BARO-488932 format. One record per residue (C-alpha): residue in one letter; x, y, z. Coordinates in Angstrom, 1 decimal. Each point is the difference from the previous one (the first is absolute). Layout:
R  code       X       Y       Z
R     A       X       Y       Z
...
//
This chain:
R  code       X       Y       Z
R     M   242.8  -123.8   221.6
R     D    -0.5     3.6     1.2
R     V     2.4     1.4    -1.8
R     V    -0.7    -1.7    -3.6
R     L    -3.5     1.3     0.7
R     D     1.2     3.5     0.6
R     W     2.0    -0.4    -3.1
R     R    -2.9    -1.1    -1.9
R     S    -2.1     2.7     1.3
R     L     2.4     2.6    -1.0
R     G     0.2    -1.6    -3.6
R     S    -3.8     0.5     0.0
R     L    -0.1     3.4     0.9
R     I     2.8     1.1    -2.8
R     A    -1.8    -1.6    -2.9
R     T    -3.2     1.4     1.7
R     V     1.9     3.6    -0.3
R     V     1.0    -0.7    -3.7
R     V    -3.4    -1.3    -1.3
R     F    -1.7     3.2     1.9
R     R     2.9     2.5    -1.8
R     T    -0.7    -1.8    -3.4
R     A    -3.9     0.5     0.0
R     V     0.4     3.4     1.3
R     R     2.4     0.8    -3.3
R     D    -2.4    -1.9    -2.2
R     F    -3.5     1.0     1.0
R     L     0.0     3.3     1.9
R     P     0.2     3.0    -2.2
R     P     3.1     2.4     0.6
R     Q    -2.2     2.6     2.0
R     A    -1.3    -2.5     2.5
R     E     3.4    -1.7     0.3
R     M     1.7     3.9     1.1
R     Y    -2.9     0.4     2.7
R     L     1.0    -3.4     1.2
R     R     3.6     1.3     0.1
R     R    -1.2     2.9     1.8
R     F    -2.2    -1.7     2.4
R     L     2.8    -2.7     1.4
R     A     2.7     2.8    -0.2
R     W    -2.3     2.1     2.5
R     V    -0.6    -3.5     2.2
R     A     3.6    -0.7     0.3
R     A     0.7     3.9     1.0
R     A    -2.6    -0.5     2.6
R     F     2.3    -2.7     1.8
R     R     2.9     2.3    -0.4
R     E     1.1     3.2     2.4
R     P    -0.7     3.0    -2.0
R     K     3.0     2.2    -1.3
R     G     0.8     3.4    -0.3
R     T     2.6     1.4    -2.3
R     I     1.7     3.5     0.2
R     L     1.9     1.0    -3.6
R     I     3.2     2.4     0.4
R     D     0.9     1.3    -3.5
R     E     3.3     0.9    -1.0
R     A    -0.6     3.7    -0.6
R     D    -2.9     2.3     1.0
R     G    -2.6     0.2    -3.1
R     T    -1.0     3.6     1.1
R     S     3.4     1.6     0.6
R     G     2.0    -2.1    -1.9
R     G     2.3    -0.2     2.6
R     P     1.9    -3.3     1.5
R     N    -1.8    -2.1     2.8
R     D     2.0    -0.2     3.0
R     L    -1.7    -2.8     1.3
R     Y     0.4    -2.2    -2.8
R     D     4.1     0.5     0.0
R     A    -0.6    -0.6     4.0
R     A    -2.0    -3.0    -0.7
R     Q     2.7    -1.5    -2.3
R     L     2.8     1.0     2.0
R     Y    -1.7    -1.9     2.9
R     L    -1.0    -2.9    -2.2
R     G     3.9    -0.4    -1.4
R     T     1.2    -0.4     3.5
R     R    -2.7    -1.9     1.9
R     C    -2.1    -2.1    -2.2
R     L     1.7    -0.8    -3.2
R     A     2.4    -2.3     1.6
R     T    -2.3    -3.1    -0.5
R     A    -1.5     1.5    -3.3
R     P     0.7    -2.4    -3.4
R     T     0.8     3.1    -2.0
R     V     1.4     3.5     1.0
R     R     1.5     2.6    -2.3
R     L     3.2     1.4     0.9
R     Y     1.6     3.5    -0.4
R     K     3.2     1.4     0.8
R     P     0.6     3.7     0.0
R     L     3.1     1.4    -1.5
R     Q     2.4     0.1     2.8
R     A    -2.4    -1.7     2.9
R     Q     1.5    -3.0     2.0
R     R    -2.5    -2.2    -0.7
R     P    -3.0    -0.8    -2.5
R     V    -3.5     1.1     1.1
R     A    -2.9    -2.4    -0.5
R     S    -3.6     0.3    -1.0
R     L    -3.1    -1.8    -0.9
R     P    -0.1    -0.8    -3.8
R     D    -3.6     0.9    -1.7
R     S    -2.5    -2.9     0.2
R     H     1.8    -1.6     3.4
R     D    -1.3     0.0     3.3
R     T     1.6    -0.7     3.1
R     H    -1.5    -0.2     3.8
R     D     0.7     2.2     3.6
R     T    -1.1    -1.0     3.6
R     F    -0.6     2.7     2.4
R     R    -1.6    -0.4     3.4
R     G    -1.4    -3.7    -1.3
R     V    -1.7     1.2    -2.8
R     R     1.5    -1.0    -3.5
R     V    -0.3     2.5    -3.0
R     R     0.8    -0.7    -3.8
R     W     2.1     2.6    -1.9
R     T    -0.6     0.0    -3.9
R     S     1.6     1.7    -2.4
R     T    -1.9     1.3    -3.2
R     A     0.1     2.2    -3.2
R     R    -2.3     1.2    -2.2
R     T     0.1     2.4    -2.7
R     V    -1.8     3.5     0.4
R     E    -1.7     1.7    -3.3
R     R     0.8     3.7     0.1
R     G    -2.0     2.0    -2.3
R     G     1.5     3.2    -2.4
R     G     2.0    -2.1    -2.1
R     F     2.4    -1.5     2.8
R     S     1.3    -3.3     0.3
R     P    -1.3    -2.4     2.2
R     L     1.8    -0.2     3.5
R     D     0.8    -3.2     2.0
R     Q    -1.4     0.7     3.4
R     R     1.5    -2.4     2.4
R     S    -1.6    -1.0     3.6
R     L     0.4    -2.0     3.2
R     E    -3.2    -1.6     1.3
R     L    -0.5    -1.1     3.3
R     Q    -2.4    -2.4     1.1
R     F    -1.0    -0.9     3.6
R     P    -3.1    -1.3     1.8
R     R    -2.8     2.2     0.1
R     Q    -0.5    -0.1     3.9
R     H     3.8     1.4     0.4
R     R    -0.6     2.9    -1.7
R     D     0.5     2.4     2.7
R     L     3.4    -1.8     1.1
R     I     1.4     0.1    -3.8
R     H    -1.2     3.9    -0.4
R     S     0.6     1.2     3.4
R     H     3.4    -1.9     1.2
R     Y     1.2    -2.2    -3.3
R     I     0.4     2.9    -2.4
R     P     1.8     2.2     2.6
R     H     2.5    -2.6     1.0
R     L     0.7    -1.0    -3.7
R     V     0.7     4.2    -0.2
R     D     2.0    -0.1     3.2
R     E     2.6    -2.7    -1.1
R     A     0.6     1.1    -3.5
R     T     1.1     3.5     1.9
R     K     2.2    -1.8     2.0
R     M     1.2    -2.5    -2.9
R     R     0.6     3.3    -1.7
R     L     1.7     2.1     2.7
R     R     2.6    -3.0     0.8
R     S     0.6    -0.4    -3.8
R     R    -0.5     3.3    -1.3
R     E     1.7     0.7    -3.4
R     R    -0.5     3.9    -0.9
R     R    -0.7     0.4    -3.9
R     L     0.4     2.8    -2.6
R     Y    -3.0     0.3    -1.8
R     T    -0.5     1.9    -3.6
R     N    -3.2     0.7    -1.5
R     R    -0.7    -1.7    -3.5
R     A    -0.5     2.0    -3.2
R     A    -4.0     0.1    -0.4
R     G    -1.6    -1.6    -3.0
R     P    -3.5    -1.0    -0.6
R     C     0.4    -3.5     0.5
R     D     2.1     0.3     3.0
R     D    -1.4    -2.0     3.3
R     Y    -1.5     2.7     2.0
R     H     1.0    -1.2     3.5
R     R     3.7    -0.8    -1.2
R     L     1.1     3.5    -0.1
R     W     3.7     0.0     1.8
R     T     2.8    -2.6    -0.8
R     S     2.4    -0.4     2.8
R     H     3.7    -1.2     0.8
R     A     1.8    -0.8     3.2
R     F     1.4     3.0     1.1
R     S     3.9     0.0     1.1
R     H     1.0     3.4    -0.4
R     P     2.8     0.6     2.8
R     S     0.1     3.4     0.8
R     T    -0.8     0.9     3.7
R     F     0.2     3.1     1.7
R     D     3.2    -0.5     1.7
R     T     1.8    -0.7    -3.7
R     F    -1.9     3.4    -1.6
R     A     2.2     2.6    -0.2
R     I    -1.9     3.1     1.2
R     D     0.6     2.4     2.8
R     P    -0.5    -1.7     3.5
R     A    -2.3     2.4     1.5
R     L    -2.3     0.0    -3.0
R     R     0.1    -3.9     0.0
R     E    -1.1    -0.4     3.6
R     E    -2.6     2.2    -0.7
R     I    -1.4    -2.0    -2.8
R     R     0.4    -3.2     1.9
R     A    -1.9     1.3     3.4
R     D    -2.8     1.8    -2.3
R     L    -0.4    -3.4    -2.0
R     L     0.1    -2.2     3.5
R     G    -2.3     3.0     1.3
R     F    -2.8    -0.7    -2.9
R     T     0.2    -3.9     0.5
R     A    -1.0     0.4     3.9
R     S    -2.7     2.7    -0.5
R     W    -3.1    -1.9    -1.4
R     E    -2.2     1.2     3.0
R     R     1.3     3.4    -0.5
R     Y    -1.2    -0.2    -3.4
R     A    -3.3    -1.3     0.7
R     R    -0.4     2.4     2.9
R     A     0.4     2.8    -2.3
R     G    -1.9    -1.4    -2.7
R     R     2.9    -0.5    -2.6
R     T     0.6    -2.7    -2.4
R     W     3.0    -1.9     1.1
R     K     2.3     1.0    -2.5
R     R     3.3     2.6    -0.5
R     G     0.8     1.3    -3.0
R     Y     4.0     1.1    -1.0
R     L     1.2     1.8    -2.7
R     L     4.2    -0.5    -0.4
R     H     1.6     2.5    -2.7
R     G     3.1     0.8    -0.9
R     P     2.6    -0.4    -2.8
R     P     0.5    -3.3    -1.7
R     G     2.3    -2.4     1.9
R     T    -0.9     1.1     3.2
R     G    -1.9    -2.8     1.3
R     K    -3.4     0.4     0.0
R     T    -0.5    -3.9    -1.4
R     S     2.5    -0.9     2.9
R     L    -2.1     1.7     2.6
R     V    -3.5    -1.6    -1.2
R     A     2.0    -3.5     0.4
R     A     1.5     0.9     3.3
R     I    -3.6     1.0     1.1
R     A    -1.2    -3.4    -0.8
R     N     2.3    -2.0     1.5
R     L     0.1     1.7     3.4
R     L    -4.1     0.1    -0.2
R     E     0.2    -3.7    -1.5
R     F    -2.8     1.2    -2.7
R     D    -0.5    -1.0    -3.1
R     V     0.6     1.9    -3.1
R     Y    -2.5     1.2    -2.9
R     D     1.9     1.9    -2.8
R     L    -2.8     1.6    -1.8
R     E     0.9     1.0    -3.6
R     L    -2.7     2.5    -0.7
R     T     0.8     0.1    -4.0
R     T    -1.9    -3.7     0.1
R     V    -3.1     1.2     1.7
R     P    -2.6     0.5    -2.5
R     T    -3.0     2.0     2.3
R     N    -0.8     1.3     3.3
R     S    -1.8    -2.8     0.8
R     H     2.5    -2.4    -0.8
R     L     2.2     2.2     2.3
R     R    -2.6    -0.9     2.7
R     R     0.2    -3.7    -0.8
R     L     3.6    -0.1     0.9
R     L     0.1     2.0     3.0
R     V    -2.9    -2.1     1.1
R     S     1.9    -3.3    -0.7
R     T     3.0     0.9     1.8
R     T     0.6    -1.5     3.9
R     P     0.5     1.8     3.0
R     K     3.5     0.2     1.4
R     S     1.3     1.4    -3.4
R     V     1.9     2.5    -1.7
R     V    -1.4     1.3    -2.9
R     V     2.1     2.3    -2.5
R     V     0.0     1.7    -2.7
R     E     3.3     0.9    -1.5
R     D     0.5     3.0    -2.1
R     I    -3.7     1.0     0.3
R     D     1.3     3.7    -1.8
R     C     0.7    -2.3    -3.1
R     S    -2.9    -2.0     0.2
R     L    -2.8     2.1    -0.3
R     D    -0.3     3.5    -0.5
R     L    -0.8     1.2     3.5
R     S     1.5     3.5    -0.2
R     D    -1.0     2.8     1.8
R     R    -3.5     1.2    -1.5
R     D     0.7     3.6     1.1
R     N     2.9     0.4    -2.2
R     N    -1.2    -1.9    -2.9
R     S    -3.0     2.1    -0.1
R     K     2.5     3.5     0.2
R     G     1.6    -1.4    -2.9
R     G    -3.6     0.1    -1.9
R     G    -0.9    -3.7     0.7
R     T    -2.4    -1.4     2.4
R     G     2.0    -2.6     1.7
R     I    -2.9    -2.4    -0.5
R     A    -0.1    -2.7    -2.3
R     T    -3.2     0.2    -2.4
R     D    -1.8    -3.0    -2.1
R     E     2.3     1.2    -3.4
R     D     3.1     0.3     2.1
R     V    -0.9    -3.5     1.3
R     A    -0.5    -1.6    -3.5
R     V     3.0     1.7    -1.2
R     M     2.3    -1.4     2.9
R     G    -1.7    -3.4    -0.8
R     R     1.6    -1.9     3.2
R     E    -0.3     2.6     2.5
R     S    -3.7    -0.1     1.3
R     I     0.8    -0.2     3.7
R     S    -0.7     3.7     1.4
R     L     1.3     1.9     2.8
R     S    -2.7    -0.3     2.0
R     G    -0.1    -3.6    -0.7
R     V     3.5     0.1     1.9
R     L    -1.0     2.5     2.3
R     N    -3.0    -3.0     1.0
R     F     2.5    -2.7    -0.2
R     V     2.2     2.1     3.0
R     D    -2.5     0.7     2.6
R     G    -3.5    -0.4    -1.8
R     L    -2.6    -2.0     1.7
R     W     0.8    -3.1    -1.6
R     S     3.8     0.6     1.4
R     S    -1.4    -1.2     3.5
R     C    -1.1    -3.7    -1.4
R     V     3.6    -1.7     0.5
R     G     1.3     1.0     3.8
R     E     3.4     1.0     0.8
R     R     2.2     1.1    -2.6
R     L     2.7     2.2    -1.5
R     M    -0.5     1.9    -3.1
R     V     3.0     1.2    -1.7
R     F     0.8     2.3    -2.8
R     T     3.7     0.9    -1.6
R     T     0.8     2.9    -2.3
R     N     3.0     1.9    -1.2
R     H    -2.0     3.1    -0.5
R     P    -2.7     0.8     2.9
R     E    -0.6     3.3    -1.3
R     R    -1.5    -1.8    -2.8
R     L    -2.8    -1.5     1.8
R     D    -3.4     1.6     1.0
R     P    -0.4     1.4     3.6
R     A    -3.1    -2.0     0.4
R     L     2.5    -3.4    -0.2
R     L     2.1     1.5     2.5
R     R    -2.3     1.3     2.9
R     A    -0.1    -1.2     3.3
R     G    -1.9    -3.3     0.6
R     R     1.1    -1.6    -3.7
R     M     3.9     1.0     0.4
R     D     0.5    -0.1     3.6
R     R     3.6     0.3     0.2
R     K     2.3     1.6    -2.9
R     I     3.3    -1.4     0.1
R     E     2.8     1.4    -2.1
R     L     2.7    -2.1    -0.7
R     G     3.3     2.2    -1.3
R     Y     3.4    -0.4    -1.1
R     C     2.6    -2.0     2.1
R     T     0.9     1.5     3.2
R     P     2.7    -1.3     2.4
R     P    -2.1    -1.1     2.1
R     A    -1.2    -2.8    -2.7
R     F     3.3    -0.4    -1.3
R     R     1.0    -1.1     3.2
R     V    -2.7    -2.7    -0.7
R     L     1.0    -1.1    -3.3
R     A     3.4    -0.2     1.0
R     R    -1.2    -2.5     3.0
R     N    -1.7    -1.9    -2.7
R     Y     2.6    -0.3    -2.5
R     L     3.3     0.3     1.4
R     G    -0.8    -1.0     3.4
R     L     1.4     3.1     1.6
R     G    -2.3     0.3     3.4
R     D     1.1     2.4     3.0
R     E     2.8    -2.1     0.9
R     G     1.8     0.5    -3.0
R     C     1.4    -2.0    -3.0
R     Q    -0.5    -3.6     0.3
R     D     2.4    -0.9    -2.5
R     A     3.3    -0.5     1.1
R     G     1.7     0.6    -3.1
R     D    -1.2     3.5    -0.3
R     D     2.0     3.3     2.7
R     P    -2.8     1.5     2.5
R     N     1.3     3.4    -0.6
R     T    -0.1    -0.2    -3.9
R     V    -3.8    -1.6     0.2
R     N    -0.8     2.7     2.9
R     S     1.5     2.8    -2.5
R     L    -1.8    -1.0    -3.0
R     M    -3.5    -0.3     1.9
R     A     0.4     3.6     1.7
R     E     1.0     1.6    -3.5
R     A    -3.0    -2.0    -1.6
R     E    -2.6     1.6     2.6
R     D     1.6     3.4    -0.2
R     L    -0.4    -0.3    -4.0
R     L    -3.8    -1.2     0.6
R     A    -0.9     3.0     2.2
R     A     1.0     2.3    -2.5
R     A    -3.0     1.5    -1.8
R     E     1.2    -0.2    -3.8
R     V     1.0    -4.0     0.6
R     R    -2.9    -1.8    -0.9
R     I    -0.1    -3.6    -0.1
R     T    -3.1    -2.7     0.7
R     P     0.7    -3.1     2.4
R     A    -0.8    -1.9    -3.0
R     D     3.3     1.6    -1.6
R     V     2.0    -0.6     3.3
R     A    -1.0    -3.6    -0.2
R     E     0.6    -0.5    -3.7
R     V     3.5     1.1     0.9
R     F     0.6    -2.1     3.0
R     M    -1.6    -3.4    -2.0
R     G     3.4     0.4    -2.2
R     W     1.8    -0.8     3.1
R     D     1.6    -3.2    -0.6
R     G     0.5    -1.0     3.9
R     T     4.1     0.6     0.2
R     G    -0.2     3.4     1.8
R     A    -2.8     2.4     1.1
R     A     2.6     2.8    -0.5
R     A    -0.2    -0.6    -3.4
R     A    -3.6    -0.1    -0.4
R     L    -0.1     3.7     2.1
R     K     2.7     1.5    -2.2
R     K    -2.0    -0.4    -3.0
R     L    -2.7     1.6     1.6
R     V     2.0     2.6     1.5
R     D     1.1     0.9    -3.3
R     E    -3.6    -0.4    -2.1
R     L    -1.2     2.6     3.1
R     R     2.9     2.1    -1.3
R     R    -1.0    -0.1    -3.9
R     R    -3.6     1.2     0.8
R     R     1.4     2.7     2.6
R     D     2.1     1.3    -3.1
R     A    -2.5    -0.1    -2.7
R     A    -2.7     1.5     2.2
R     P    -0.9     3.4    -1.4
R     A     1.5     2.9     2.0
R     T    -3.5     2.0     1.5
R     P     0.5     4.3    -1.0
R     P     0.2     2.0     3.4
R     G    -3.8     1.1     0.8
R     A    -1.7    -2.8    -2.5
R     S    -1.9    -2.9     1.3
R     T     0.2    -3.6    -0.6
R     A    -3.4     0.1    -2.0
R     D     1.7     2.7    -2.0
R     T     2.9    -2.3    -1.3
R     A    -2.2    -3.0    -0.5
R     T    -2.2     1.8    -2.4
R     D     0.8    -1.7    -3.5
R     I    -0.3     2.5    -3.0
R     H     1.7    -0.4    -3.2
R     L     0.8     2.4    -2.1
R     A    -0.5     0.0    -4.0
R     P    -0.5     2.5    -2.6
R     F    -3.4     1.7     0.4
R     S    -1.2    -2.7     2.2
R     L    -0.3    -0.9     3.6
R     T    -0.2    -3.5     1.6
R     V    -1.0     0.0     3.7
R     S    -0.5    -3.4     1.9
R     M    -3.2    -1.2     1.0
R     P     0.0     0.7     3.7
R     V     1.2     3.5    -1.1
R     C    -2.8     0.4    -1.9
R     K    -2.3    -0.5     2.6
R     L     1.6     3.0     1.7
R     V    -0.3     2.3    -2.3
R     S    -2.6     2.1    -0.6
R     P    -1.3     0.9    -3.6
R     A     0.9     4.0     0.6
R     V     3.6    -0.9     1.1
R     S     0.6    -2.7    -3.0
R     V    -1.3     2.8    -2.6
R     N     2.5     2.5     1.4
R     I     3.0    -2.6    -0.3
R     L    -0.7    -0.7    -3.5
R     V    -0.1     3.3    -1.0
R     V     3.1     0.6     1.9
R     L     2.0    -3.0    -1.9
R     Y    -1.4     1.1    -3.1
R     A     0.8     3.6    -0.1
R     F     3.8    -1.4     1.1
//
């Protein structure tokens, strides 16, 4: 009988609620109904424990750089909390072993830390930008927790999240190769780089270079990574600059890859021709990560960073004016912007980093770019030498210190060809780059190392015989001057023009005209 009465009471209560709800809709004005709803919500909130909220945006709204805390939270949630989530987003980077899970927009999941239950929600909102720019989608993570545990969340849970994400990155570290996006007026301001997995095979053991220089570079790099306290004590930014110069094909790019593999650094390949302004260049620098190599290849071809003193002697100022910038169109970043990029105040905002510039013509660069503190080490990579040749023979032909490994080759023949190749490479008139030697060895079909060595020796002999003879008393620079005679005209290559004074040029023209 009691059960029947209980059910009857419940039915009466439901009927009363329905009648009250109908009366409210029919007789109360909309404003009064709104105030009544607010009052009921306030009463309901009084019986619930207060909540605290932390918003973590994907990008920093001030500098436009990526928010490392957002990435750490997504990584933490993907491995700890999304196993029970009803919906997850999966993404598999190229060449990665397994997909990465993240929280989709407008979804939530829960985590428990020291008995406190917290709630994570992924949100996305549209941010309006002025100046005619298109709206920007800004993603965020929202962390909700009981307000009485605010100190626990701020002082312990957030650091715990960052530490766990750092450990996960170290366990499954995939080094990346970044390149800057072509800047446009409608591009998202925080998506400045695109990346791919970095898997270049070059190492210091396989790099064709003089062994003494290789060990010197290796020691310098390892000493840099272990010198944080020394840099801090001296008041210097923890960075180091390298200038790699030499003829094309001498291994500048391979050395950059070997450096990144030795230190396990990411690589940022900066294309200056796509950078519109100095401020955009600073934003690119700020958005890089510590433990990275920032590379600018062929810097003398990317911008006009030539010597201002030589330009002023030739009648120019060496400084781009507004009219020059308007004529050049794309080139609106200046030498000053590049110098500040290398060692200005903004260069201290990232952390442990290497800055590597490569060029085929270091004499074309302004001395201000080459001074100590900007380019700390200047490494010249020249033509192939006998020690570099031995490294290439080991890499491509399997010829080590123990001799020939191919049973089909005569060891005496191989050793004789090796000795002759080294003698030819030691001659001053034979110039061949490691890339040319590697190309000869790449044509080897694997039937015998002697055939590949014979092909290389023939190529070295051909270059020796084709090299112009140097007259007695004449310097190498004199024989390298490129002068072409024509009736009543003189054509001189550009590097020579920079070395000849106007007076000397006039005298030469007069003599030829008289002739």
